[in-house]
TORMILO-265138 format. One record per residue (C-alpha): x, y, z. Coordinates in steps of 0.5 Angstrom, whole numbers. Each point is the difference from the previous one (the first is absolute). Example, Ala and Ser with C-alpha at 12.3 -4.5 7.8 and 13.67 -1.06 7.14 Angstrom:
<recs>
+-------+-------+-------+
:    px :    py :    pz :
+-------+-------+-------+
:    25 :    -9 :    16 :
:     2 :     7 :    -2 :
+-------+-------+-------+
</recs>
This chain:
<recs>
+-------+-------+-------+
:    px :    py :    pz :
+-------+-------+-------+
:    -4 :    38 :     3 :
:     0 :    -7 :     3 :
:    -7 :    -4 :     2 :
:     1 :    -2 :     8 :
:    -2 :    -7 :     0 :
:    -2 :    -5 :     6 :
:    -1 :    -8 :    -1 :
:    -4 :    -4 :     4 :
:     0 :    -8 :    -1 :
:     0 :    -5 :     5 :
:     5 :    -5 :    -4 :
:     7 :     2 :     0 :
:     1 :    -2 :    -7 :
:    -5 :     4 :    -3 :
:     3 :     6 :     4 :
:     7 :    -1 :    -2 :
:    -3 :     0 :    -8 :
:    -4 :     6 :     1 :
:     6 :     4 :     3 :
:     5 :    -3 :    -5 :
:    -5 :     3 :    -6 :
:    -1 :     7 :     4 :
:     8 :     0 :     0 :
:     0 :    -1 :    -8 :
:    -5 :     6 :    -1 :
:     3 :     7 :     0 :
:    -6 :     4 :     2 :
:    -1 :    -5 :     6 :
:     2 :     1 :     7 :
:    -1 :    -6 :     5 :
:    -1 :     3 :     7 :
:    -2 :    -6 :     4 :
:    -3 :    -7 :     0 :
:    -5 :    -3 :     5 :
:    -1 :    -8 :     1 :
:    -7 :     2 :     2 :
:    -6 :     5 :    -1 :
:    -1 :     2 :     7 :
:     7 :     3 :     1 :
:    -1 :     4 :    -6 :
:    -6 :     4 :     3 :
:     4 :     5 :     5 :
:     5 :     1 :    -5 :
:    -5 :     2 :    -6 :
:    -3 :     5 :     5 :
:     7 :     3 :     1 :
:     4 :    -1 :    -6 :
:    -2 :     3 :    -7 :
:     1 :    -5 :    -6 :
:    -2 :     0 :    -7 :
:    -1 :    -7 :    -1 :
:    -1 :    -7 :     4 :
:     1 :    -7 :    -3 :
:    -5 :    -4 :     4 :
:    -1 :    -7 :     1 :
:    -8 :    -2 :     0 :
:     1 :    -7 :     4 :
:     3 :     1 :     7 :
:    -2 :    -2 :     7 :
:    -3 :     4 :     5 :
:    -1 :     6 :    -5 :
:    -1 :    -1 :    -7 :
:     2 :     5 :    -5 :
:    -7 :     1 :    -2 :
:    -2 :     1 :     7 :
:     6 :     5 :     1 :
:    -2 :     4 :    -6 :
:    -7 :     1 :     3 :
:     2 :     2 :     7 :
:     5 :     6 :    -3 :
:    -4 :     6 :    -1 :
:     6 :     3 :    -4 :
:     5 :    -4 :    -4 :
:     5 :     0 :    -6 :
:    -1 :    -3 :    -7 :
:     0 :    -8 :     1 :
:     2 :    -5 :    -4 :
:    -3 :    -7 :     3 :
:     4 :    -6 :    -1 :
:    -3 :    -7 :     1 :
:     1 :    -7 :    -2 :
:    -8 :    -1 :    -1 :
:    -4 :     4 :    -5 :
:    -7 :    -1 :     4 :
:     1 :     7 :     3 :
:     1 :     4 :    -6 :
:    -7 :     3 :    -1 :
:     0 :     2 :     8 :
:     7 :     3 :    -1 :
:    -2 :     4 :    -6 :
:    -6 :     3 :     4 :
:     5 :     2 :     5 :
:     3 :     4 :    -6 :
:     7 :    -3 :     0 :
:     5 :     2 :    -5 :
:     1 :    -7 :    -2 :
:     0 :    -7 :     2 :
:     6 :    -5 :    -1 :
:    -1 :    -7 :     0 :
:     6 :    -4 :     3 :
:     5 :    -2 :    -3 :
:     1 :     7 :    -2 :
:     4 :     1 :    -6 :
:     5 :     6 :     0 :
:    -4 :     3 :    -7 :
:    -7 :    -1 :     3 :
:     3 :     4 :     6 :
:     3 :     6 :    -4 :
:    -7 :     0 :    -3 :
:    -3 :     1 :     6 :
:     4 :     5 :     3 :
:     1 :     4 :    -6 :
:    -8 :     1 :     0 :
:     1 :     3 :     7 :
:     6 :     4 :    -2 :
:    -4 :     3 :    -6 :
:    -6 :     2 :     5 :
:     4 :     3 :     5 :
:     4 :     4 :    -4 :
:    -4 :     2 :    -6 :
:     5 :     5 :    -3 :
:    -1 :    -1 :    -8 :
:     8 :     0 :     0 :
:     0 :    -6 :     4 :
:    -1 :    -6 :    -5 :
:    -2 :    -7 :     1 :
:     5 :    -4 :     4 :
:    -2 :    -7 :    -3 :
:     5 :    -1 :    -5 :
:     3 :     7 :     0 :
:     0 :     7 :     4 :
:     3 :     6 :     1 :
:    -2 :     3 :     7 :
:     2 :     7 :    -2 :
:     3 :     3 :    -6 :
:     5 :     4 :     5 :
:     3 :    -6 :     3 :
:     3 :    -2 :    -7 :
:    -1 :    -7 :     1 :
:    -6 :    -6 :    -1 :
:    -1 :    -7 :     1 :
:    -1 :    -6 :    -4 :
:    -2 :    -7 :     2 :
:     6 :    -5 :    -2 :
:     0 :    -7 :     2 :
:    -3 :     0 :     7 :
:     2 :     7 :     2 :
:    -1 :     7 :    -1 :
:     6 :     3 :    -3 :
:     2 :     8 :     0 :
:     2 :     3 :    -6 :
:     3 :     7 :     0 :
:    -2 :     4 :    -6 :
:     7 :     3 :    -1 :
:     3 :    -7 :     0 :
:    -4 :    -3 :    -6 :
:     4 :     0 :    -7 :
:    -5 :    -4 :    -4 :
:    -6 :    -5 :     0 :
:     0 :    -6 :    -4 :
:    -7 :    -3 :    -2 :
:     0 :    -8 :     0 :
:    -7 :    -3 :    -1 :
:    -4 :     2 :     6 :
:     6 :     2 :     4 :
:     4 :     6 :     0 :
:     7 :     0 :     2 :
:     3 :     7 :     3 :
:     7 :     1 :    -1 :
:     4 :     4 :     5 :
:     8 :     0 :     1 :
:    -1 :    -4 :     6 :
:    -6 :    -5 :    -1 :
:    -4 :    -3 :    -5 :
:    -8 :     0 :     2 :
:    -5 :    -5 :    -3 :
:    -7 :     2 :     1 :
:    -7 :    -2 :    -2 :
:    -2 :     7 :    -3 :
:    -1 :     3 :    -7 :
:     3 :     7 :    -3 :
:    -7 :     3 :     1 :
:     0 :     0 :     7 :
:     7 :     1 :     1 :
:     0 :     7 :    -4 :
:    -6 :     2 :     4 :
:     4 :     1 :     6 :
:     6 :     2 :    -3 :
:     1 :     8 :     0 :
:    -1 :     2 :    -7 :
:     6 :     3 :    -4 :
:     6 :    -5 :     2 :
:    -3 :    -7 :    -2 :
:    -2 :    -1 :    -7 :
:    -2 :    -6 :    -4 :
:     4 :    -1 :    -6 :
:    -2 :    -7 :    -2 :
:    -5 :    -5 :     2 :
:     5 :    -4 :     4 :
:     4 :     6 :     3 :
:    -1 :     6 :     4 :
:     6 :     5 :     2 :
:     2 :     5 :     5 :
:     2 :     6 :    -5 :
:     5 :     2 :     5 :
:     4 :    -6 :     0 :
:     1 :     0 :    -7 :
:     7 :     0 :    -2 :
:     0 :     0 :    -8 :
:    -5 :    -1 :    -5 :
:     2 :    -2 :    -7 :
:    -4 :    -3 :    -6 :
:    -7 :    -1 :     4 :
:     4 :    -3 :     6 :
:     1 :     2 :     7 :
:     6 :    -2 :     4 :
:    -1 :     0 :     7 :
:     6 :    -3 :     4 :
:     2 :    -6 :    -4 :
:    -7 :    -1 :    -2 :
:    -3 :     2 :    -7 :
:    -7 :     1 :    -1 :
:    -4 :     1 :    -7 :
:    -4 :     6 :    -1 :
:    -6 :    -3 :    -4 :
:    -4 :     4 :    -6 :
:    -6 :     0 :     4 :
:     4 :     4 :     6 :
:     5 :     4 :    -4 :
:    -3 :     6 :    -1 :
:    -2 :     1 :     7 :
:     7 :    -2 :     2 :
:     3 :     5 :    -4 :
:    -5 :     6 :     2 :
:     2 :    -2 :     7 :
:     7 :     1 :    -1 :
:    -1 :     6 :    -3 :
:    -4 :     3 :     5 :
:     5 :    -2 :     5 :
:     6 :     3 :    -4 :
:     3 :    -6 :    -1 :
:     0 :     1 :    -8 :
+-------+-------+-------+
</recs>
């Protein structure tokens, strides 16, 4: 499910940045933008949205005044270049308060908070770095560089740990993300993905061969360490692969 959003800001560049950020987050959908608060009032009365990005300092009607005027409103993330309104904003029970210039990382953290509040299903995981919206969708997203990258479970060959990062290997791309194996394993369906080494996780159905504690997947050779050897071979037996 996508969260329907609007953005209100009298600065064209600020609206452009928010719009761009929204386009990069798969669970957000930008419905409309406004360059002033007054024009948004009638729209909010007749249109159902889940999230509003609202600048505080605007002429004629400020963001704070708009919030006080609305009888019902969606979740609100305030945006501003000044921190003097932070307390008043939280007293109005806003979801978050973003200081300009807004980084994409901070933006994702804010919208993630709203998403988890509105979508409380325990199968829906935290989105800050990695998420799976619903297991039946068979995909998840990871944060890489300045975007969120969709990864289909069926495409994963193996995952390699590199310091604080993971490199997810698929037939077409290699995705580097700031993440750890524990978090990744917590969202992957059990039974097909298994840790075989402190630096490797493999998709069992992508294994081409196993010889002398070495797994061959495509052109890659992945070691099976002593710490994970028993669990690995037990998993192969359960799947009838031995």
